[in-house]
C-alpha positions in Angstrom: -0.2 -7.6 -19.7 0.0 -10.6 -21.8 -1.3 -13.9 -20.5 -0.3 -17.5 -21.1 -3.4 -18.8 -22.9 -2.8 -20.4 -26.3 -3.4 -18.0 -29.2 -5.1 -19.0 -32.4 -4.1 -17.1 -35.5 -7.0 -15.6 -37.5 -6.7 -16.0 -41.3 -6.1 -12.6 -43.0 -9.0 -13.0 -45.3 -11.4 -13.6 -42.4 -10.0 -10.5 -40.5 -10.5 -8.4 -43.6 -14.1 -9.6 -44.0 -14.9 -8.4 -40.5 -13.7 -4.8 -40.9 -16.6 -2.7 -39.7 -17.6 1.0 -39.5 -18.0 3.0 -36.3 -21.2 2.3 -34.4 -21.2 5.9 -33.1 -20.9 9.2 -34.9 -17.3 10.3 -35.5 -15.5 12.9 -33.3 -17.0 14.7 -30.4 -18.6 17.9 -31.6 -18.6 19.8 -28.3 -15.7 20.9 -26.3 -15.1 18.7 -23.3 -17.4 15.9 -24.4 -16.1 12.3 -24.6 -17.5 10.0 -27.3 -16.7 6.5 -28.4 -14.8 6.4 -31.8 -14.9 3.3 -34.0 -16.0 -0.2 -33.4 -16.0 -2.2 -30.1 -12.6 -3.7 -30.4 -13.5 -6.7 -28.4 -15.7 -7.8 -31.1 -14.1 -6.5 -34.2 -11.8 -8.9 -36.2 -12.4 -11.7 -33.9 -11.1 -9.7 -30.9 -7.5 -9.3 -32.0 -7.7 -5.6 -31.4 -9.0 -6.0 -27.8 -7.5 -4.2 -24.8 -6.0 -1.3 -26.8 -3.0 0.4 -25.1 -0.6 2.2 -27.4 -1.8 4.8 -29.9 -0.4 7.0 -32.6 -1.6 8.9 -35.8 -0.3 9.5 -39.2 -0.5 12.7 -41.2 -3.6 11.4 -43.0 -5.5 10.9 -39.8 -5.3 7.2 -39.6 -5.0 5.8 -36.0 -2.7 2.9 -35.1 -4.1 1.1 -32.1 -1.8 -1.4 -30.4 -3.5 -4.3 -28.6 -2.2 -5.4 -25.2 -4.5 -8.3 -25.1 -4.0 -10.8 -22.3 -4.8 -13.6 -24.7 -1.9 -12.8 -27.1 1.2 -14.9 -26.6 3.0 -15.5 -30.0 1.5 -12.7 -32.1 0.4 -9.1 -31.2 -1.6 -6.9 -33.3 -1.8 -3.2 -34.4 -5.2 -2.2 -35.7 -5.7 0.7 -38.1 -8.7 3.0 -37.9 -9.3 5.5 -40.6 -10.4 9.1 -39.9 -14.0 8.1 -39.9 -13.5 5.3 -37.4 -13.5 2.4 -39.7 -11.2 -0.5 -39.0 -9.2 -0.9 -42.3 -6.2 -3.0 -41.5 -4.6 -5.4 -38.9 -0.9 -5.7 -38.6 0.6 -8.8 -37.1 3.6 -8.4 -34.7 5.3 -11.7 -33.9 6.9 -12.3 -30.5 10.6 -12.0 -30.1 12.9 -14.3 -28.0 10.2 -15.5 -25.7 6.6 -16.6 -26.4 5.0 -13.5 -25.0 4.0 -10.2 -26.5 2.4 -7.1 -25.1 2.3 -4.0 -27.3 2.5 -0.7 -25.5 3.4 2.9 -26.5 3.6 4.0 -30.2 5.2 6.8 -32.2 4.7 7.8 -35.9 7.8 9.0 -37.6 8.5 9.5 -41.3 6.2 7.0 -42.8 6.6 4.3 -40.2 5.7 3.6 -36.6 7.6 2.6 -33.5 5.8 0.3 -31.1 7.1 -1.1 -27.8 6.8 -4.7 -26.7 6.9 -5.6 -23.0 7.3 -9.3 -23.8 7.5 -11.2 -20.5 8.4 -8.1 -18.3 11.9 -9.3 -18.1 15.1 -7.8 -19.3 16.5 -8.2 -22.0 13.3 -9.3 -23.7 11.6 -5.9 -23.9 11.8 -4.5 -27.4 11.6 -1.3 -29.5 10.1 -2.2 -32.9 9.7 -0.3 -36.1 6.8 -1.2 -38.4 6.1 -0.4 -42.0 2.4 0.1 -42.2 2.3 -0.6 -45.9 4.3 -3.9 -46.1 3.6 -5.0 -42.5 7.4 -5.6 -42.0 8.5 -5.6 -38.5 12.0 -4.9 -37.4 13.6 -4.9 -33.9 15.7 -1.7 -33.3 16.5 -2.2 -29.7 16.3 -4.8 -26.9 17.5 -5.1 -23.3 14.5 -3.5 -21.7 12.3 -5.1 -19.1 8.9 -3.1 -19.5 9.3 -0.5 -22.3 6.0 1.6 -22.0 6.1 5.2 -23.1 8.0 6.7 -26.0 8.8 10.3 -27.2 11.1 11.9 -29.7 13.4 14.9 -29.6 14.2 17.4 -32.3 17.2 15.5 -33.3 15.4 12.2 -33.8 16.5 10.5 -30.6 13.8 8.3 -29.0 13.2 8.4 -25.2 11.6 5.2 -23.9 10.4 4.7 -20.3 11.0 1.4 -18.5 8.3 1.0 -15.9 9.9 -1.7 -13.9 13.5 -0.6 -14.0 12.6 3.0 -13.3 14.7 4.3 -16.2 14.4 6.4 -19.3 16.5 5.0 -22.2 17.6 7.1 -25.2 17.8 5.4 -28.5 19.5 6.8 -31.5 17.7 5.2 -34.4 20.5 6.1 -37.0 23.2 4.3 -35.0 21.1 1.9 -33.0 22.9 3.0 -29.9 20.8 2.6 -26.6 21.9 4.2 -23.4 20.4 4.8 -20.0 19.5 8.5 -20.0 17.9 8.8 -16.5 17.7 6.4 -13.6 16.1 7.4 -10.4 14.2 6.1 -7.5 11.5 8.6 -8.4 11.0 6.8 -11.7 10.1 3.6 -9.9 6.7 2.9 -8.2 6.2 3.5 -4.6 3.2 1.1 -4.5 4.1 -2.6 -4.3 0.5 -3.4 -5.4 1.0 -1.4 -8.5 4.6 -1.7 -9.5 4.4 0.2 -12.8 6.6 3.3 -12.4 7.8 5.4 -15.3 5.1 5.4 -18.0 3.9 8.1 -20.3 6.6 10.4 -21.7 6.3 13.8 -23.4 8.5 16.9 -24.2 7.3 20.4 -23.5 7.4 23.2 -26.0 11.1 24.0 -26.6 12.0 20.5 -25.2 13.5 22.0 -22.0 12.1 19.1 -20.0 11.0 15.5 -20.4 7.8 14.9 -18.5 7.1 11.4 -17.2 4.1 9.9 -15.5 4.7 7.6 -12.7 1.7 5.3 -12.4 2.2 3.6 -9.0 3.4 6.8 -7.3 0.5 9.0 -8.7 3.0 11.6 -9.8 4.1 13.6 -12.8 7.8 14.0 -12.9 10.0 16.2 -15.1 13.7 15.9 -16.1 15.6 18.9 -17.3 17.4 18.5 -20.7 20.9 19.9 -20.3 23.4 21.1 -22.8 24.2 18.4 -25.2 21.0 16.5 -24.2 22.1 15.3 -20.9 19.5 14.5 -18.2 19.3 16.7 -15.1 18.0 15.6 -11.7 14.5 14.2 -11.7 11.9 16.6 -10.2 8.4 16.1 -8.8 6.1 18.3 -11.0 2.8 17.2 -9.6 1.8 14.8 -6.7 -1.7 13.3 -6.8 -2.0 12.8 -3.1 -1.0 16.4 -2.6 -3.5 17.6 -5.1 -6.3 15.5 -3.4 -5.6 17.2 -0.1 -5.4 20.7 -1.5 -8.7 20.3 -3.4 -10.5 18.2 -0.7 -11.0 15.3 -3.1 -11.9 11.9 -1.6 -8.6 10.3 -2.8 -7.3 8.5 -4.5 -8.5 10.6 -7.4 -5.8 13.0 -8.7 -3.3 11.2 -11.0 -4.7 7.8 -9.9 -3.1 5.5 -12.4 -1.3 8.1 -14.4 -0.6 6.7 -17.7 -0.2 8.4 -21.2 0.4 12.1 -21.3 0.2 14.8 -23.9 0.6 18.6 -24.0 -1.6 21.2 -25.7 -0.3 24.3 -27.3 -1.1 26.3 -24.1 1.3 24.1 -22.0 -1.5 22.2 -20.3 -0.7 18.5 -19.6 -3.4 15.9 -20.4 -3.0 12.9 -18.1 -4.7 9.6 -18.7 -5.6 8.7 -15.1 -6.7 5.1 -15.9 -7.7 4.0 -12.4 -9.9 7.2 -12.1 -11.3 6.7 -15.6 -10.6 10.3 -16.3 -8.6 12.6 -18.4 -7.1 15.0 -15.9 -5.6 18.3 -17.1 -2.7 20.0 -15.3 -2.1 23.7 -16.0 1.6 24.9 -16.6 1.9 25.6 -12.9 0.7 22.0 -12.1 -2.8 22.8 -10.9 -5.6 20.3 -11.7 -7.9 22.5 -13.9 -10.0 20.0 -15.7 -11.4 16.4 -15.2 -13.0 14.8 -18.2 -14.9 11.6 -18.4 -17.6 10.2 -20.6 -21.2 9.3 -19.6 -23.1 6.0 -20.0 -21.9 4.0 -23.0 -19.4 6.7 -23.7 -17.7 6.5 -20.4 -13.9 6.1 -20.3 -12.8 2.6 -19.2 -9.2 2.3 -18.1 -8.0 5.0 -20.5 -4.3 4.4 -21.3 -2.8 6.4 -24.2 -3.7 9.5 -26.0 -2.8 11.4 -29.2 -3.8 14.8 -30.5 -5.1 15.6 -34.0 -5.6 19.3 -33.8 -8.2 19.7 -31.0 -9.3 16.1 -31.1 -7.7 14.0 -28.4 -8.0 10.3 -29.2 -7.8 7.8 -26.3 -7.4 4.1 -25.9 -9.5 2.3 -23.3 -8.1 -1.0 -22.2 -11.3 -2.1 -20.4 -9.0 -3.8 -17.8 -11.7 -4.2 -15.1 -14.2 -6.2 -17.2 -11.8 -8.5 -19.2 -11.9 -6.3 -22.3 -15.6 -6.2 -22.9 -15.6 -2.4 -23.3 -12.3 -2.2 -25.4 -12.5 0.9 -27.5 -11.1 4.2 -28.7 -12.6 7.5 -27.4 -12.3 11.0 -28.6 -12.4 14.3 -26.6 -12.6 17.7 -28.2 -10.2 19.8 -26.2 -10.3 23.6 -25.8 -6.9 24.0 -27.6 -4.9 21.9 -30.2 -2.3 19.5 -29.2 1.5 20.3 -29.2 3.0 18.5 -32.2 5.1 15.5 -30.9 7.6 15.1 -33.8 
């Protein structure tokens, strides 16, 4: 979350002079192996890319990494990594109505990217922004949210945005700018007062019959039926981390501990960023925990937050929350199957 420390702008020329290549080899070459990808984001470009949270990818394979740095107050940053892991650009995102900015979920769509800003965690300051990566123009397309966190798109171009504090899913029609509450349920709010982040990562299944939602504080994956005309059905519990721990005899909390970003593969398996467990946990279509991935040594996951597929490569942001951003980075996991397209 954004802090209150004063933020010093970095001259663009200086930022560009600091663009560096990946210190590690590119993508993981063995299925199930997690490797670092690109530079240490605490160090690159004077640290403006530190504590990365949101992530999306364009058709050319460039990654857009949204910093949620706790030192950013008046300007946030989206850092661009090319397919070889080289930092090639830094996009400035000014704060809105209040001097606070915290960039979260992202989505690529038709030559531009959407990014969410939690601002000061207070409605109506949370924003949905659209960014032109070529001109760096930033435009607000929706406000009124408290903690917009995850974002997904349906086949009609409507955006679905989770609000982690309000326990809601908003639907935004970009063509008209209309924002409405699509789902509101106690199940979408956190059950843990020590971790009040509820509805977080959002993803559609194949056929878009359900919207799946990670509830971070409750250690659950929920799903919401999409009815005729796009209406929301009753929120359902799809997977419960505490129940999985008991069933598998895990020394909990392990399963879905800090459930954050989520992505489907083409087989219907759901990849969950369990940020408190520092694992990518995979649920089968019948909600069984079938894989747990984590890196080793210098390649270990470190508060993994968001993920995006590029074929079988699953790219992952690591916020490095436990050590003040020292290990801020992007990781990559070669999954057994390709990811399900998200747009």
